[in-house]
N, C-alpha and C positions, 0 to 999 in steps of 0.2 A: 268566297270567305265562308268557313265553315267554322263554328264554335260549339264547345259544348258545355251543358249546364247541368249541374248536378243537384240544384235546389231551384225553388222559385225565386229566391233572391237573386241568383245568378242570370236566371233568366230576365229578371226586371233590370239587371245592370247591363245585359246585352241590348236588350230593348232602349235602354237609356243611351247607351253609348252610339248605336243608329241614329236615335231620334236627334242627338247633339249635331249630327252631320248632316242632318236634312236640310234641304234648301227650297226655297218658294218654287212652287209648282211641281215638285216631287209627288209622284203616286207609288204607294206601295202595296204590293198584293201578299196578303198573309195567309198562307196556305197550312192547313194541319187538322187533324182528326179531333173531334169532340174530346175535351179534357187535356189536351195536349199543353196547353198555356199561352193561348194566343192571346187572351186577355191581361194575363200577368205581363206579358212582352208589351202589349199596347200601353200598359199603365207605365211602365219604364220608358217606352219610346216617347209618351206625352211629357214625361218628367225632363227627358231630354230635349224637348221643346221649351222647356220652362213653365210648363202647366201644372199649376198646383190643385187645381179642381181634382174630384174625384171622378176617375174614368170609370163609366159603366159600359157595358155592351147594348149596342142599341139595336138589340134583336128584334123589337116589334116596330121601332120607328124608322128602321134602316140606316139613318145618320144621327151623329151628335156632333155638334159644333162647339169647338173651345176658343175662344177668342183672347186668353189672358197669357198666351205665351209670346215668344219672340216672334212666332208666325201662326196665323190661324190654322187650326187643326181640325179636320174632318174626318170622324171616324165611323165608316160604314160596317154593316154586319148584314150580309146578305144570305145569310142561312136558310131563311125561312121564305125567299121569294120563289114562285115556282114557274116565272117566265120574265126574261130580261125588260120586257115592257113595263113591269112594275118598277123598275130603276129609272126607266126614261121619263116615267110621269112626274119624278120628284127633281127633274132636271139635273141630273148628275154630271153633265158638260160643265156647269158653273164651278163645281166643286173641282173635277179632275183637271179642268183646264184654267183654274183661278189662280190666285196669288197665295193661296195656303198649302199646305201639306195634307195630303190624303192617305189615309191607311184603309184597305178594304179587307175585312175578314170573310173568307170563304169566296175569295175574288175568283177562283176556279170556275164559280158559277154564272159569272158574267164577263169571262175571258174576251169575248169578241168586242166589248165596249172599252176595254182599258187602253190607254195610250200606249204606243210601240215602245217608249222608253221607260215603261212601268219596271220597277224594281221588285224582285220576287224575293220573298222570305218564306221558307219551308221550314217547319218545326216538327221533327219526328221525334217518337219515343223508342226506345229499346231496353225492354224490361231484364235483358241479360246485364245490362250495365247498371240496374238498379231503379226503383220505383221512380225516383225524381229525375233520372237522367232525361235530358232532351239534346237532339242535335238541332242546332239552328244554322241553316244555311241561307246566306243571302246571294242571290244571283243577280248581277246589275248587265 
């Protein structure tokens, strides 16, 4: 599935749509350059899970947990890790193979640890289409 967004609001809405379809045990890999809208997408995704809490990127803590939606939501940001052992130390398996939904920003940095059935979402810009344009591709 490929969607096209021309504003942060549309990126949020696409994230929400995908979050509404997320099921227990799903793991999502979120790939995209800095400033492409991963956090905006993630806020929408969380809203699709029924989470009303403010979503922030866990850049320094590696993972934020949200339990107020229809499923627990585990939001990882592994941008700053230098070695996969850093994520192994926090017990990633409990999140990836647990009863919630996991979304990992910069997941390409820990690709070897992701479950085989991880759903990949790639967000890209194309400035020829406009400053706010984003292509959001979901690979299942």
